[in-house]
N, C-alpha and C positions, 0 to 999 in steps of 0.2 A: 659480447653480453659483460654485465658486468661479476667479477670473480666473485665477488658475494650475493648475488645473486644467482648465479653457477652454483655454488655451496648450498645457498636453501632449494634449490631443484633437487640437486643431490642428497639432501639429507629428508625431502619428505617423499622422496622415491620411493614404493613398495608396492607387490603386486598386488590387484584386485579383481577377485571375480566376481562376477553381476550375474550370471548366467549364462552368459556368450561374451564372446572375445571384442569387446568393442574395441573401433581404430586406436582410440589416443590411449589406451593403454600399455603400461604402465601410466599413470596421470600425479602427477607432482598436485597432491592432498595439501589445499592452502588452508584447508581446514584444521590440519595438524601446525603449521606455522607461528611463530610471533608475529607479529602485526611489524615490525621491522626487516622480518624475512620478504613480508606478502609487499610493504611497500615499494620494498627495492624490485622484486619479483615485476611487479603491476607498472610501474615507472615507465616503462617504454613504452604503454597505451597512451600516454598521455604529456606528453614532450614535443613541441617542434612542428604545432599547426599552423597553418598558415591561414586567411583570411577567408571567411564562411563563400564570400564571393566568386575567391578564385578555386574552388573545391567545386568536387560533382556532387551531385545530391549524397546526400550519407548514408549508409546503413545505420538504423535505430531498433534498439532492445531496451524492453520497456519488460522492467523486473516489475508485477504487481504480487504481493504477498499477501495474505490473508490474517485478519485481525492481529498486526504489529501495532501496536503505541509507539510514538516517538522515544520511549527511553529504553524500547529494546534490542537496541543494538552497543554493542560490547566498547563504541568508543563514547558512549553516557554510561553505563553500567559495567563494571568489568566482570559481574555474573555471568554476563549473554558472550559468546566465541562466535563473530560474526567479521572473523580478520578479511575475508573481501571486501563486505561492505564498508567496513571501515578502510581499507585501502583505495575506497571509487570515491569516499568522499573527501579523503583526503588530497585525493588528484582533481576531485570538480567540484561542486557547488551544493552547500547544503543550504535549504530553505529552513532559519528554525521555525518561523511561523508560518506550519503549513497543516495542514485542516481538511474534513471530508464538511460537505453541505448535508449531509446523511449520514448518519452511523449506523447503517443495516446494508447487511451484504450486497443485496437486488439491488436495492435502490443507488446506495455507492459507486456500482457496479455501470451501473444505465448510465451515471452521469457520467462516470471517465468514457464513455465509449459514447457518449452523444454531445460532452461539455458544456448539459446544461442541467440547470435545477430540478428538482423532483416535481415541482410544480409546473415545468415546460415539459418535461420527456416524459410525465403520467403514468411512472415506473411505483407503486404504492403498494406491492405482495410479492409471494413470493412465486406465484405463477404467472401472471401474464406478463409476455415477450416485449422487447421492441418489435414495431410492426417492418413489413419487410419497405417500405419507404424509410422509413426510420436506418436500417440497415445500409438501405442505399446510398444515404445523405452520410453515413457517420465516416471518421478523419480514415479508417484502413479501409473504407472502400475507395474513396478520394486517392488515396494513397496507392492502392491496387492501379486504378485508371490512370493513375498519371506513368505507372510503369513499373513500380515495384512488386515485389513477388512478396506475401505475407501470408504471414505461419500464427496460428492461436494454439496457445501447447495451456493445459490446466482446466482451474475451476472458469467456469462461465458466470455459470446463478443467474441471470439474468429469463425469468421463465422455466415452467415448468411442461415435458409433454404429456404429464398425466391431466391436463388439462385444457390442452391448445396445442398449436400445429406442431410437430415437432422440427421439422424445418424452420421454425425462428426460434425455437427454444436451442436449438442448436446448431447453428448458420453455418454448416461445413459450408455450406455452394460460396458466402462470399470470402471465402479465404482459399490459399493455393496449398496450405498444409491444416488440417486442423486435425487437432486430438483435445475436444474440449470435454465436458463435463458439469451435468447438471449441482443444483443446490446441495452438497451430503453427500458426494462421491469418497469411496475409498482409498486409505493411501495403500492397498493390495489390490495389486490386478495381475489379473490371467495372462498369462501371453505367451500364445506356444507353449500351452502345458505347464509351464512354469507358473508358479507367486511371485513376485515383481514387484519393487516397491514402483510410485509413480513416480516418484522425481526423477527415479535413474530411468524410466521410458523414454519423458518428459527428455530430460540430457540428451538422448539419444538422437530424438528424434529433432529435437532445436541443431544441436551439433552436424550430423545430416544436411540438414538444409542449409546451414552454410555453407559446408563441402564443397555441398552442390551446386558452385558457380556458374553463373549464367552473364549475361551484359546486364541483369539487372541488378539494383539495389534491396537490401530487404529488410521487411520490419519484420520482426520478431515479439506477439505479446508472451510473454513466460509469465502466465497467471499461478503460481507456486501455491498448494496449496497449505503448506507451512505459516504460520502455528497452528491452524484453527481445527478447533471439534478434537480435542484427547476427550476421548473418553474411558470405559474400564477397561481391563486388563483383560484382554486378546481381542479386544474389539476392533470392527474396519477401521476406524476414526482412532485407535493407538494402535495400530503395527507400525512400526520402526524400520529404518533400514540398515539389515545386517551384517550390512558389508562399512557400516558406518561406525567409527568410533567416537564421540562427541570429549576432549581432554575433562579435567575436573576443572570449574569455575575457578577463575583468579580471586574471589570473592563472596561474600552468600549474597541470595537477593534482596535487595533493596524493600523492607516493608514500610509500605504508605501508614504517613505519620497518622493520619484521620482514617484508619482504621477500625475507629472506637463506635462504641454503645452510641456515643454523647454524637456523634458525626451522623450516624444513622435515623438516629429519632429526631435529629433537624429538618430531615427530608420530607419532602412533602409527597405527601399521600401516596401519588401520584406512581411514583419510584418507590416508594415502602413498599408498596400493594401490588407494585408491576414484578416484569419476569427479570427484573435485575435485580430483586432480592431472593434467592436462592439458600436462605436461612442460614444455620450455623456452621455448613460446609465449606463456605464461604472462605473464615476465617481460620476452622481444623486442616482443611485438607490444602491450604494456600502452598505452603511449601514443596509439596508435591506435585502440583500445580505447577509451580513454576519450574522445575527439576523437567517436567514433560516439554514446557515452552522453550524453553533455553534447549534441550537436545534438537526439539522440529526447526527451533528456527538455524540451528550451526549446520543443519539440512539442507534448509533454503541456500542459507549462505554457501557451499559448496556447490551447490546447483551456479551459484552467481561465478565462482572463481571457474568452474569448468569454462562456460563460456564464453568470459573475459579471455583466459586462457589459448580457445579455438578463436577468436577474432585476432592475438597476439599472431596463432602458430602460421594462420594465414593470410601475412601480411596485411589486417583491415583495420588496423588503431586505430591510425588517423584520420579514417574516416566512418568511423562510427559513434555514434549518440547514444549514452546510455542513458536511462532515465530508473528511478528505484524507487517506489510509494507502497502505499497499502492503502485497502480498501475500507477501512476506519481503526479505530485502537480499541483498547478494553481496559475495563476499570482493574483488572488487579488485586481488587481488593480497597479499593478506597474506596473510603464511606462506608466499607464490608459490604461492597456490591460487587458483582460480576457481570459481565459480557458487557454489552455498547449500549444503543437503544438510546440512549442521552444524549442531552449535550453540554452534559461536564467537560473539559478538559481532555479527561484521560479516555477518553469517548470520541473525541474527533480531532486530537492532535493524532499528525502521523508523521514518522521520514516525507520526507522529498530530496532525492539527491539528482544531477542533472550534472553528468560529463561530454563535455563537447568539446573536443580536443581542437577543433578548427578554432577556437575562440583563446588559442595559444595560453599562457599560464593565468588565463582569471579562473580562480579559484577562493577557496575559504568561506564566509560564511553571509550569507542575504537575510536580511529583517524585514522584508515586505510581508505583508498578508499574503499570501500562496493558496490553493486547495487542491481538489482533483477537477475540479471546471477546467483548469489551467493544462491539461495533459494535452489534450486535443488540441488547440489553439499552440503550441510548442510542438509536437509534432508536426503539423502541417507545416508552419513557419520553418523550421528545420528542412525538411523538404524543399523546398520552397514555394510550396502552393499558397492560394488565397485562403484566406479563414472567412468563411461567414459569417454576416451580424450576427444569426439565431444561433452560433455559439454564444458562451457567456462571462466565458474563462480571459484568462489572459496568457501571453505569450513569455513566456520566465527566461527564453534566450536574452530578452529584454533586460531583465535585470541581474542577469551574468555578463554583460556586454558595461553596462554601468549601475555599479551595485546604487546607484543615489537616483537613480528613476522611480518616478513616484508610485506606488501601491495604490490598490484598492484602498480608502479607507474603514469601507465594512464588507462584514460578507454575513449574508443572510443563513440561516440555519433550521433545519426541519428535518423532525422524524415523524411520519406523518405516515406508517407501515402499519397494516392491520393483519395481529396475528394472537393467540393466545398458547402458550403451554403449561398445562395442568392449574388451567383455568385463571391464569396469572397474564393478563394482556400486558403489550407491547405499549407505553406511554404514549401519548401523540403531545409532541413538543416543536416551538417555534420559536425562532431567536433571534438575535442579532448580536454580533463581535466586532468590536472594534480593535484597534490594538490595545484599548486599555480597561476594556468596561465589554461588561455580557449581558443582556437582554434575552429571557426567555417565559414565555405562556404556555399555559399549557392549555389543549383547544379541549378535551372532554371536561369542564372545572366550570361551576357555578355557584356564585362567585368566582372569575378568574382568578387563578394560582397560578403569579408572576414570583421570579426571581432578579435584582439585582447583586452584580458584584463588580466591585475595584476590583480588576486583574493586577492589576500594580500593587495593591496595600492588602491583596486577598489569592492571590493564587493558584490557592487549592479550593477557593470557592466554600466557603464553611459559613458564612456572615452573611446571609440575605439583606441588603439594605431597600429592600421595597418598601418597611413601615417605618422609615427614618426621615424623621424632618428635617434632618441635616442634609438630607440628597433628595428631597422633592423637587428640585427641580432639574436634577440631573436623572429622572424617572421620569423628569415630562421630556425629557428632550431625548431618551431612547426607546418611549412607546413611539412618537411620531417617527424615528430612524427608522424603528421595526414594520411603521408601518410602512413606510416609504421601498424598505428595500423588499418587502413580501411582494410588493405592488410590481417593481421592477424585475421579480425570478420570473414570470408569469408572460 
């Protein structure tokens, strides 16, 4: 082992008591290391891989975090503490233009699991589950049929047993290991009479699953709850791991430059009157809120580090594909808005990192338009399985192999989810995004409210060009593209 890496491990070791003695303790706590140490430690994970064709089917770990916009990682903003994810990005490939097509938990998760747009998979609320037929056709079921052992841990969030069959809302029988939860589950869980942090339990179960070796490759979907759902003091959504201490930030949180009354007043009525408008507390409580987000995100980062450390310890580093992404973004005060539920960049733009050691030293950044629809075909391709034409995404590995490979010219975006909170509805809006332009149309307005943004000149989307005579031709072009993309999404 590299002497510096050894020094980092020794520096980081300390006893950790989490209710029971776990087999990997005392553990190297990557969350307390500087990035240079983390990088040196994780470097052996990502070196010296041979061509995919010469390797057996890889293990696959998908880290699926909750409500994290692209900006919420340490390599983008020094306020955040995510050394393990930062190291994964350094040794893998970051997709800089990664989006979700429907920025709301249940719908976005259904899209990831099916590889389909909301218009095709049909999930448009928080109660309806995927059907048994959809689960049978899912990429994780195909992996299992092909000989993978599969695990789902964490927030599932597609369907609710209060109104639909539990076996579909919590599809345990479709996995070899199931530790999944409905929407809104608590970070605090009781296990053997003890109050424990849900992410700690998830880590233990995932590590034991990897350690229980047989002749099958494994697939783990680690659906981390963090950083979603920060509630009031003492509430179940604000329970933090008592054994985890996040280091102080290297810099203060970056406040959006457009967190102004003028930016808010310029918004369309469905946004100003909808759930994104949470009043003065969005601005007044932002600092407190971001501190909690930072702590939760750092705890999720530690989970990434603990699983990757296990991969290395078990000698599986050269044969394990790792993917990291989020189910949607969050406004975090931009335009004085909170939450997601709209088509603005803060809501739809998410992190996407893929590390496939079989592709050698291909790493860096890719600029193609990619989305959560691409996860299913990417996993199937990595496993050497066929991709059904019913899937609407693309294989991300092709962009890793050839950074100049053409990606899609546009993405269809939709937020068509019915829900109200305190009488404030979620806006119903559809749109299309190209590399440089975005067009949106609000469904419940007459005449239709539209938005047109030049993303190159106006990346924070403050100048709506719909009424600009100079952009009439562009508006017509984007309307036509919207109509085409909407038809294709079905």
